[in-house]
N, C-alpha and C positions, 0 to 999 in steps of 0.2 A: 487551402494552405496547410502544409504539413505541421502537425502538432509534435512538440517534444513529448516524452513520456517521463514519469517521475516515480521514484521509490521514496515513500514518506515514512518517517518515524512519527506516529500519530499522537504520542503522549499517553499519559495515564488516565483512564476513565474519562469522566466528563469535565476535564480540567478547565475549559473555557468558562464554565458556569460556577467555578469555585472562587473563593475569596481568600485574601490574605496569603499566608505562607504556603498554602496548598496549591496556589496557582503561581508556581515559581518560574515557569518556563517561558520567559519573555523572548528567548531566541526562537523557540518554536512558533510562538505567536507571530512574531515579525516575519519569519520565513513563510508561513502560510498566507499571511496578509499580502505579502509582496509577490506571491507566486503568479497570480493572474497577469501581472505586469510582464512576466517572462514569456507570455504566449503571443503568437502573432495576431490572434483575434479571439473574441469570446467563443468558447467551445460550443458546438452544436449540442453536445451532451457530454456527460462524464460517465466513463466506465470504471467503476471502482472495484478493485480486487482486494478485498479485505481479509486480513488474517483471521477474522472472527466468524467466518462462514466456511465450514468444511462439508464436503460431500464425499461419497464413498464409491468404490469400484470404478475409479477413473471416469466417472460421469459428472461433468460439470453442470451446475445449476445456474440458470440465468434468471435474474429477477424481472418478472414480466407484468407486474401490477402497475396500472397507470397512475395510481396514487398510493405509493407504499406507506405503510404504517411505521411505527417506531419499534425497535427491539432493544430494550435496555439491558445489555449484557454486561453489567458491572454491578458490584455488590458493596453494601455498607457505605454508601455515599448519602449526602443529605437528601431529604425528601424532594426538595425542589428540582433536583437533577433527574427525577423520574417523571417530571412534567414537561421536560424539554420537547419542543416540536421542531422538526426540520421539514417543512412542507414542500420540498422540491418535487416536481412531477416526475413520474417514471416515463419510460419510453418503450412501449410494447413493440413497436416496429423495430427499434434498435435491438431489443432482446431477440426477436426472431432472426434478425440479420446475424447477430453474434452466434446464435445457435447454428445457423447454416454454415458460417465460416468454420466453426469447430467440426461439424459433421463433414464438410467438404475436405477438410484436412485429415480425415480419417479418425477423428476423435469422437467422443460421446458427450452429448449435452441434452438437457431437458429444461423446459421452462418451469418457473416456479412463481405462482401468483400469491403465495402466502407470506413470504419472507418480508420483514420490515427492514429499515435501515438500522444496522448495528453501529456501535460507537466508533468502530474503525472506519466507517463511512461518513456518518453525519458529523462527527467532530471536525475532521479536516475540511469537509465541504462547507460547514457553517462558517469557519474562520475565513475561508477563501471567498465564499459567496454567501454572505449573511442574508441577502434578500431571497435566496432559495429559488431563483428564476431559471437556473441552468438545469435542464432535466438530468436525472442521474439514475443509473441502474447498477446493481451489484452482480458480481460473478464470483462463484465459490472457488475455493482451492480444494484439491484432493487430499484426503486424510493420509495418503501414503507419503506426502511431502516430497515425492520423487523429483529431483531437480530437472532431469531431462524431460519428463512429462510436462512440467510447467513451462520450461523454455519452449517446447513445441506448442503449447497453448498460446504463449505470447506471439510466436511466429505466425500462427493462424490468424491472429487479430491485428497484425501489423498494418494491414491496408486501412484500418479504421482511422489511422492518423491522417491520411490524405483526405478523409471525409470530415475533418474538423472535430473528431471525437478525442477527448482528453482521457488517456489511459493512466490511471493512478494505481500504484501498488501501495497499499497501506498496511504497515506493520511496525517493526522497531528493529533497529540494527543491534540493540542489546535487549534481551527479554528473558530475564531469569528472576521471577517474582520472589524466589527464596533468597536471592543475593542482591538486594537493592540497596543495602547499606554500604558502609565504607569498604567492606570486604569484597564487594563487587567492582570497585573502582579500577584496580590494576588489571583484572581480566578484561573489563570493558575497553580499556585503553589499548590493550594488546590486540584484541580482535578488531577494534576500530582502525588501528594502524594497518593491519593486514587488509582490511576491506578497502581502505584508501589506495593501497598499492594495487590490489586486484582490479579495481574499477578505474580510477583516475590515471594511475601511472602505468597502465597496461594498454598501449594504443591499439594493439591488434585485437579485433573482435573475437576471433577464434580462441586466442589465448585468454581473453577475458571470460568467455564461456567456460573454458576448461578450469580456470581458477575457481569460479563460483560453483561449478558442479562438484568440485572437490573441497567445498567449503569446510567440511567437518575435519579436515586435516590442518586447518589454520590454528595459530596460537590461541589458546583459551576458547576454542570454538564451542565445545560442549559445556563450558561454563556460561558463555554469553548466550547460548541457545540450547539449554537442556532439552527443550522441545522446540523445534524450528518453525513452528507455525508462523511466527512473525517475520521470518526470513523468506518464506516461500513467495510472497508477492514480488520480491526482488527477482526471483527466477522468471516470473511472467514478464516483468518489465524489461529484463535483459533480452528475452526472446522478442519482444515487440520493438526493441531498438535494432539498429543495423550497423554495418561496418563504417558508415559515414557519420555516425553520431558521436560527437565529442561528449565526454562525461564530466560533469561539473558537480562538485559538492556544494549544496546550497544550505546545509544546516550542520553546525557543530554545537550540540546541546550538552551541557554538563549539569547534572543534577546537584543539589546541595551535598550529596554524599560522594560526588565525583564520578558518577556513572555517565559515560559518553554515549550519545546517540547521534546518528547522521541521517541526512536525506540527500538524494542525488537526482540530477536532471540528466537525461540522455537526449542529445539533440539540441 
């Protein structure tokens, strides 16, 4: 049964394990908790494309450890957040298959048995599947951030949807850590409005691809994404979608300072 694909704004650091005012994002919590209900069946595995894993020279790395460790890639959080465990099993067979799909499409890929789950992966996965029973592997993005390269990557992976694999692109639709206060609110809204137009209100798949590949021309684009690592997973997800997929916004998250973030379902 064909799976939809998702682009997720994954939130700040280890937010599900925070308390009080630092865990403000109830909209994101509810979105991720309800996401499994939008699937036709429990996934055979999750393929997580996280903004927090970059590789170089157009060579994508595929997590192939059967029991991935943790990679705490956040800083200055409480000590207990560095003890979090998400013991989902890996899936070396799927990793091999992903590598083959990329190679068969003319791309470059290598297996990686050292990389642990980073917070772009284990945070949304924990909220979605807290029992950690769904196998999960990660796939890197390329440090060039090239939109066309990552759309092609997604297209190479599209057949996984028919095999029950849930492809998730995990990033943030606004990610400028220097402008997370009220000064970032208006730019985030401007870019959010453009993204909504480019994805949901553009019915033609080719036009949608064109808009997203030209994302840097959007209003406030380089304020919303001074460094577009957190937008790149969207390029992959868009490639893994197809012309028959309706696009649905599943998250509208506004921070206490007015920063907007969105998540989308394709299919």
